[in-house]
C-alpha positions in Angstrom: 11.0 36.3 42.7 10.2 39.0 39.3 9.5 38.0 36.0 10.5 40.7 33.0 8.2 41.1 30.1 10.0 40.0 27.1 10.0 42.3 24.4 7.1 41.9 21.5 9.4 40.3 18.6 10.6 37.6 21.3 7.3 37.2 22.6 6.2 36.5 19.1 8.5 34.4 17.8 7.7 32.0 20.9 4.4 32.0 20.5 5.0 30.8 16.8 7.5 28.0 17.9 5.2 26.7 20.4 2.4 26.7 17.8 4.6 24.8 15.1 5.5 22.2 17.9 1.8 21.9 18.9 0.8 21.0 15.3 3.5 18.9 14.7 2.4 16.8 17.4 0.0 15.1 15.6 2.7 14.7 12.7 3.0 10.6 11.9 5.5 8.9 9.6 4.6 6.6 7.2 6.9 3.8 6.9 5.9 1.4 4.3 3.0 0.5 2.0 -0.5 2.2 4.0 1.1 3.7 6.7 2.2 2.4 10.5 -0.7 0.4 11.0 -1.1 -1.3 7.3 -4.6 0.6 7.0 -4.0 3.8 5.1 -5.5 5.5 7.9 -3.6 8.6 9.3 -3.8 10.1 12.6 -3.2 13.5 11.7 -5.8 16.4 12.2 -6.3 19.8 11.5 -5.9 20.0 7.3 -7.6 22.0 5.1 -10.6 21.6 3.7 -11.7 24.4 1.5 -9.6 23.3 -1.2 -9.3 26.1 -3.8 -9.9 25.4 -7.4 -6.1 24.2 -8.5 -5.7 22.4 -5.5 -3.8 22.6 -2.2 -0.8 24.6 -2.4 2.2 22.3 -4.3 5.2 22.1 -2.2 7.4 20.4 -4.9 7.5 17.8 -8.0 9.9 15.1 -8.5 9.8 13.1 -12.1 9.6 9.5 -11.6 11.0 6.5 -13.6 9.1 3.5 -14.4 7.3 1.5 -11.4 3.5 1.8 -9.6 4.7 2.2 -5.8 4.7 5.1 -3.3 6.8 6.6 -1.4 7.7 5.9 2.3 8.4 8.3 5.0 10.6 8.5 8.4 12.3 11.1 10.4 12.0 14.2 7.4 13.3 11.7 4.8 11.1 10.2 1.8 12.0 7.5 0.3 11.2 6.8 -3.3 11.2 3.4 -5.2 11.3 3.3 -8.7 13.2 2.4 -12.3 15.5 3.7 -14.9 17.4 2.1 -18.1 17.3 -1.6 -16.3 18.8 0.4 -12.7 16.3 -0.4 -10.1 16.6 2.8 -8.0 16.0 4.1 -4.4 16.2 7.8 -4.1 16.3 9.3 -0.3 15.3 12.7 -0.3 14.0 15.4 2.2 10.5 15.2 2.7 9.7 18.8 2.7 11.7 20.1 -0.2 12.8 17.1 -2.3 16.3 17.8 -2.0 18.5 14.7 -2.9 20.4 12.9 0.0 21.6 9.6 -1.5 20.2 7.3 -4.1 21.2 3.4 -4.2 20.6 1.3 -7.5 20.8 -1.9 -8.5 21.0 -3.9 -12.5 17.1 -5.3 -13.2 16.5 -7.0 -16.1 12.4 -7.4 -15.3 10.2 -7.9 -18.7 6.4 -7.7 -18.4 4.4 -10.8 -19.8 2.0 -8.0 -20.4 3.8 -4.9 -21.2 3.0 -3.3 -18.1 5.6 -1.6 -17.3 9.4 -2.8 -15.1 9.6 -0.9 -12.5 8.8 -2.0 -8.8 5.3 -2.4 -7.4 6.7 -2.9 -3.4 6.9 0.2 -1.3 10.3 0.4 0.6 9.9 -0.8 4.2 12.0 1.5 7.0 12.3 0.0 10.3 14.8 2.5 12.4 18.3 2.6 10.8 17.6 -0.3 8.1 15.2 -0.3 4.8 14.2 -3.3 2.9 13.5 -3.2 -0.5 11.5 -5.6 -2.5 11.9 -5.6 -6.3 9.6 -6.3 -9.4 12.3 -8.9 -10.5 12.8 -10.7 -6.7 15.5 -9.2 -5.2 15.5 -8.5 -1.7 17.7 -5.9 0.0 18.6 -4.5 3.4 20.1 -0.8 3.3 21.0 1.3 6.2 18.7 4.5 5.6 21.7 7.1 6.7 23.5 6.4 3.3 22.3 3.6 1.5 24.7 1.5 1.8 24.2 -2.5 1.3 23.5 -4.4 4.9 22.6 -7.7 2.9 20.8 -9.2 0.2 18.9 -12.1 -1.1 17.9 -13.2 -4.8 14.7 -14.4 -4.0 13.9 -15.7 -7.4 17.2 -17.5 -7.6 17.2 -19.0 -4.3 13.7 -20.1 -3.9 12.8 -20.8 -7.6 9.9 -18.0 -8.3 8.3 -18.7 -11.3 7.8 -15.2 -12.9 3.8 -14.4 -12.4 1.8 -12.0 -14.7 2.8 -8.8 -13.3 6.1 -9.2 -11.4 6.7 -9.6 -7.9 3.9 -7.2 -6.1 4.0 -7.6 -2.1 5.7 -5.3 0.2 7.4 -7.4 2.9 5.9 -7.0 7.0 8.0 -7.1 10.0 7.1 -8.7 13.3 10.1 -8.2 16.0 12.9 -9.1 14.3 11.7 -10.9 11.6 11.1 -9.8 7.9 8.2 -12.0 6.5 7.9 -11.8 2.7 5.5 -13.5 0.6 8.2 -15.6 -1.8 6.0 -18.1 -3.1 8.8 -20.5 -4.9 8.5 -23.4 -7.0 10.5 -26.8 -7.5 12.7 -26.9 -10.6 10.5 -28.5 -13.0 8.0 -25.9 -12.7 10.4 -24.0 -15.4 9.6 -25.8 -18.3 6.3 -24.5 -18.4 5.5 -21.7 -21.1 5.3 -17.8 -19.1 2.3 -17.1 -17.8 1.1 -20.7 -17.1 1.1 -20.2 -13.3 -2.0 -22.5 -13.2 0.8 -25.7 -14.0 3.3 -24.4 -11.4 3.1 -26.1 -8.3 4.8 -24.7 -4.4 8.0 -25.7 -3.2 7.4 -24.8 0.3 8.6 -21.2 0.5 5.3 -19.7 0.1 6.0 -17.8 3.0 9.4 -16.9 4.2 10.9 -15.3 7.5 14.4 -13.6 7.5 16.2 -12.3 10.5 15.8 -8.8 9.7 19.5 -8.0 10.4 21.3 -10.4 8.9 19.1 -12.1 5.7 19.2 -15.4 7.6 16.2 -17.4 6.7 14.5 -18.3 10.3 11.7 -20.6 8.9 9.6 -21.0 5.5 6.5 -23.0 4.9 3.4 -23.2 2.6 3.0 -24.4 -0.9 1.2 -21.3 -2.1 1.9 -19.3 -4.9 2.6 -15.2 -4.2 -0.3 -12.2 -4.7 0.0 -8.6 -4.6 -1.4 -8.6 -1.2 0.9 -7.5 1.6 1.1 -9.7 4.4 -0.3 -7.7 7.8 -0.1 -8.5 11.6 -2.9 -8.3 13.6 -3.8 -9.0 16.9 -7.2 -10.7 18.7 -7.4 -13.5 21.7 -3.9 -11.3 22.8 -2.1 -13.1 20.5 -0.3 -11.6 16.9 -1.7 -13.6 14.0 0.0 -12.8 10.7 -2.6 -12.8 7.7 -1.2 -13.6 4.1 -3.9 -13.1 1.0 -1.8 -15.6 -1.6 -2.7 -16.3 -5.0 -5.4 -19.3 -3.4 -6.8 -17.8 -0.3 -6.1 -16.5 3.1 -3.1 -17.7 4.9 -3.3 -17.6 8.9 -0.1 -18.2 10.6 1.7 -17.3 13.7 4.2 -14.9 12.9 6.9 -15.9 15.6 7.9 -19.4 14.3 5.4 -20.2 10.7 2.7 -22.6 12.7 0.0 -22.2 10.1 -3.4 -21.7 12.0 -6.0 -21.9 8.7 -6.6 -21.7 4.9 -9.3 -20.4 3.5 -9.1 -21.0 -0.1 -10.7 -17.6 -2.1 -9.8 -17.1 -5.5 -11.4 -16.5 -9.1 -11.0 -19.9 -11.5 -9.7 -17.5 -13.9 -6.3 -18.6 -14.8 -5.0 -14.8 -15.3 -6.6 -13.2 -12.0 -5.3 -12.1 -9.1 -5.7 -11.3 -5.1 -4.3 -7.6 -4.7 -5.8 -6.4 -2.2 -4.9 -6.3 1.7 -6.8 -8.5 4.4 -8.4 -5.9 6.5 -9.2 -7.4 10.2 -11.5 -5.4 13.0 -10.9 -7.3 16.5 -11.3 -11.5 15.2 -13.3 -10.2 11.9 -11.1 -10.6 8.8 -12.5 -9.1 5.1 -11.0 -9.9 2.0 -11.9 -9.2 -1.2 -11.0 -9.7 -4.9 -12.4 -8.4 -8.3 -12.2 -11.2 -10.9 -14.7 -13.6 -9.4 -16.2 -14.5 -5.8 -15.8 -10.9 -4.4 -15.9 -9.9 -0.9 -15.9 -12.2 2.3 -16.2 -11.5 6.0 -14.8 -14.3 8.3 -15.0 -14.2 12.2 -11.8 -16.7 13.6 -12.6 -18.0 16.7 -9.4 -19.8 18.8 -8.6 -23.3 17.9 -11.4 -23.3 15.3 -11.4 -22.7 11.3 -12.8 -19.3 10.3 -16.7 -18.7 10.0 -18.4 -17.1 7.5 -20.4 -14.0 8.3 -21.3 -13.1 5.4 -20.5 -13.7 1.5 -20.4 -12.8 -1.9 -19.8 -16.2 -3.7 -23.2 -17.1 -4.3 -24.1 -13.6 -5.5 -24.4 -13.6 -9.2 -24.7 -10.1 -9.3 -24.9 -7.2 -7.1 -22.1 -8.2 -5.0 -21.4 -6.3 -1.7 -17.3 -5.4 -2.6 -15.1 -6.6 -5.5 -11.7 -4.9 -4.9 -9.3 -4.8 -7.4 -5.7 -3.1 -6.0 -7.1 -0.6 -3.3 -7.5 -2.1 0.1 -10.9 -1.6 1.8 -10.8 1.5 4.7 -12.7 0.8 7.3 -13.9 3.2 9.6 -17.1 3.0 12.8 -18.4 0.1 11.3 -18.5 0.8 8.0 -16.2 -0.2 4.4 -15.3 2.5 1.8 -13.6 0.8 -0.9 -13.0 0.9 -4.4 -15.5 -1.6 -6.5 -15.0 -3.6 -9.8 -12.4 -4.6 -12.0 -12.3 -2.1 -15.1 -12.3 1.9 -15.0 -16.1 2.0 -16.6 -17.6 -0.5 -14.3 -15.6 0.8 -11.0 -17.3 2.6 -7.9 -16.7 4.1 -4.7 -18.7 2.1 -2.0 -19.7 2.2 1.5 -21.1 -0.6 2.8 -22.1 -1.8 6.3 -18.8 -3.9 8.0 -21.1 -6.8 9.8 -23.6 -7.4 7.1 -21.9 -6.0 3.5 -25.3 -4.2 2.9 -24.3 -1.4 0.5 -25.2 2.2 2.0 -24.4 4.1 -1.3 -22.3 3.9 -4.6 -20.7 6.0 -6.5 -20.3 5.5 -10.2 -17.8 7.5 -12.5 -14.7 7.7 -10.8 -12.9 4.6 -12.8 -10.2 2.4 -10.5 -9.4 4.9 -7.4 -7.3 4.8 -4.3 -8.2 5.9 -0.8 -6.7 7.2 2.7 -8.4 8.5 5.8 -7.4 11.3 7.4 -9.1 13.7 9.9 -12.8 12.5 9.0 -12.5 12.4 5.6 -11.5 10.4 2.5 -8.7 11.5 0.0 -9.3 9.6 -3.9 -6.9 9.6 -6.1 -8.5 7.9 -9.3 -6.4 6.3 -12.0 -6.7 9.3 -14.5 -5.6 11.8 -12.1 -8.7 13.2 -10.5 -7.9 14.2 -6.5 -10.9 14.4 -4.6 -11.9 15.4 -0.9 -14.7 13.2 0.6 -16.4 13.3 3.8 -16.8 10.6 5.7 -20.7 9.9 5.9 -21.9 6.1 5.6 -25.7 8.0 4.9 -24.4 9.7 1.9 -21.9 10.3 -0.6 -20.6 13.9 0.4 -17.9 15.3 -1.8 -15.7 18.3 -0.4 -13.7 19.3 -3.4 -12.2 17.8 -6.6 -9.1 19.0 -8.7 -7.2 18.5 -11.7 -3.7 19.1 -10.5 -2.0 20.9 -13.4 0.8 23.3 -14.1 1.2 26.1 -17.6 3.5 24.3 -20.3 5.3 27.2 -22.2 2.7 27.6 -24.9 0.5 28.5 -21.6 -1.8 25.1 -21.9 -2.2 23.5 -19.1 -0.9 20.1 -18.5 -1.6 17.7 -16.1 0.5 16.4 -13.6 -1.2 13.1 -12.2 -1.5 11.3 -15.4 -2.7 7.9 -15.9 -1.9 5.3 -14.2 -2.5 6.9 -11.0 -2.4 3.5 -9.2 -0.7 4.0 -5.9 -2.1 4.9 -2.7 -2.3 8.7 -1.4 0.3 9.3 1.9 -0.2 11.8 4.5 2.8 12.7 6.6 3.9 15.5 8.8 1.1 17.9 7.4 1.5 17.4 3.8 0.2 14.8 1.0 2.1 13.1 -1.4 0.2 11.5 -4.5 1.8 10.4 -7.9 1.2 9.6 -11.2 3.0 7.9 -13.9 5.4 10.8 -14.6 5.4 12.7 -10.8 5.5 12.6 -7.5 4.0 15.5 -6.2 4.1 16.9 -2.6 0.9 18.8 -1.7 0.1 21.1 1.3 -2.3 20.1 3.4 -2.3 22.1 6.5 
């Protein structure tokens, strides 16, 4: 058999296509809060680490309404949830170009007790041809990803008697099989008599956790008198069994996600009324790290089958020099070390690295304000709340900054205008070789590869 050589232009085109396919092998969707494994870690490789002074190339920027949540991405489509003029809004866009595909909206009259904005806090959750939205006011929607039509909806505030807590609904649901697991935290009717913000007087009514049939919205089980927090439930596996972990307002609740059978409850929260648990649990094998910033700090638990969890190390009895006090940032664990923003306020927050097994702090870097992290290709992408974007090499021995940029554009009068304005509180997203970051006003897409 004889093979004829292809013309040079055809051969070049062939190699370009093959190279494109090879680079796309490591591309990964980001279907919900903190990514496909809920750990803020990307499997993509080959990122550019030599950033120019102005930062990676900007592909596009999208004006945003109110809200704090980050986008979710699947099959080349990006879903951004925000609100505008008493309308909660979900936009479906082309992830590469930001071209609008469709919009869904509904009326929302949420007002924050502490004058934070009125937009959503929970990221969209994508599951094949369905997408789930959990609004700041408690509206739960299942939408068709093709056109944004409603599959089913549930007013959790009305149905389960949810009393508005400090900052509205902020716990993104998770999926287990055919179940949508939601931290609802409802209360009996008599709890409505208490003044706004006095949730220390509010009791539960057995709807701390509610599992819905993800196809129909019917309730499959509900349990727990715990009130909701701002941490999201996660699914983890050890002892060849799935467990759901929900860091509720009062502490860590572990249960069987298939049927809602409680496995254990570990109390962990500050005794301050105006305190919240907002950082997701982190799991390695059968060990679980939880952390908060208002009082007790962090604790590492070890769970043995059929027993209550045992404390490996704890910050509870440390009046000072606590190992970790995360606010909203969920820690990232890599090769036995924890990387996290630790500190309640902008002025005292530090980026830290500590040993998973002991809680020993390996290094601290102050002056960052509070920040959010994402791991990709041996590096941390760090977004500080005032908009500084950093690339940091993962190194448990020392802080190793590779690049730091302030994304900006020129105004009509030639002045430099920051693109990531305060509060930049949402964790970065990486998908398909692109980095997505947001501040108050814009969602920015950067070319990372």
